[in-house]
C-alpha positions as CSV (number, residue, x, y, z in Angstrom):
1,X,-143.0,11.1,122.4
2,X,-139.5,11.7,120.2
3,X,-141.4,11.1,117.2
4,X,-144.5,13.5,118.2
5,X,-141.7,16.1,119.1
6,X,-140.2,15.7,115.3
7,X,-143.6,15.7,113.7
8,X,-144.4,19.0,116.0
9,X,-140.9,20.3,114.9
10,X,-141.4,19.9,111.2
11,X,-144.6,21.2,111.1
12,X,-143.6,24.4,112.7
13,X,-140.5,24.9,110.3
14,X,-142.7,24.3,107.4
15,X,-145.2,26.7,108.2
16,X,-142.6,29.3,109.5
17,X,-144.0,31.9,107.3
18,X,-147.7,31.5,108.0
19,X,-147.3,31.3,111.7
20,X,-145.3,34.5,111.5
21,X,-147.9,35.9,109.4
22,X,-150.6,35.0,111.8
23,X,-148.5,35.8,115.0
24,X,-147.8,39.4,113.5
25,X,-151.5,40.2,112.3
26,X,-152.3,39.3,116.2
27,X,-150.4,41.7,117.7
28,X,-150.9,44.4,115.3
29,X,-154.7,44.2,115.5
30,X,-154.1,43.6,119.3
31,X,-151.8,47.0,119.0
32,X,-149.3,45.4,122.2
33,X,-146.3,46.1,120.6
34,X,-146.4,50.4,119.8
35,X,-142.6,50.2,120.6
36,X,-141.4,48.7,117.9
37,X,-141.5,48.6,114.4
38,X,-143.2,45.7,112.9
39,X,-139.7,44.5,111.0
40,X,-137.9,44.3,114.0
41,X,-140.6,42.6,115.7
42,X,-141.1,40.2,112.9
43,X,-137.2,39.4,113.3
44,X,-137.5,38.9,116.7
45,X,-140.2,36.3,116.1
46,X,-138.6,34.6,113.7
47,X,-135.5,34.4,115.7
48,X,-137.2,33.0,118.3
49,X,-139.0,30.3,116.0
50,X,-135.5,29.7,114.9
51,X,-134.2,29.0,118.1
52,X,-137.2,26.7,119.3
53,X,-136.7,24.7,116.5
54,X,-132.7,24.2,116.8
55,X,-133.2,23.9,120.9
56,X,-136.1,21.3,120.7
57,X,-134.4,19.5,117.7
58,X,-131.0,18.6,119.4
59,X,-131.9,18.3,122.8
60,X,-133.6,15.4,124.2
61,X,-133.7,16.7,127.5
62,X,-136.5,18.7,129.0
63,X,-133.9,20.6,131.3
64,X,-133.4,24.1,129.1
65,X,-130.3,24.4,131.1
66,X,-128.2,22.2,129.3
67,X,-127.2,21.2,125.9
68,X,-128.2,23.4,123.4
69,X,-131.0,25.2,125.1
70,X,-127.9,27.2,127.1
71,X,-126.8,28.8,124.0
72,X,-130.3,30.1,123.5
73,X,-130.7,31.5,127.2
């Protein structure tokens, strides 16, 4: 399981730009973010991915109230 998690995090990190491009494109086409500038939205998504990778990569626990997850809440 740990190897799968590490591999998943590595793929997310290595494909972050592509993921952000696709995510942004999907939100733009859906029109679900009308009250925020696309640059701000993209920054928030990038921050989310960065926190996800940092939290999941350093906390073996699924309990999001402990460890490095506590900083992300």
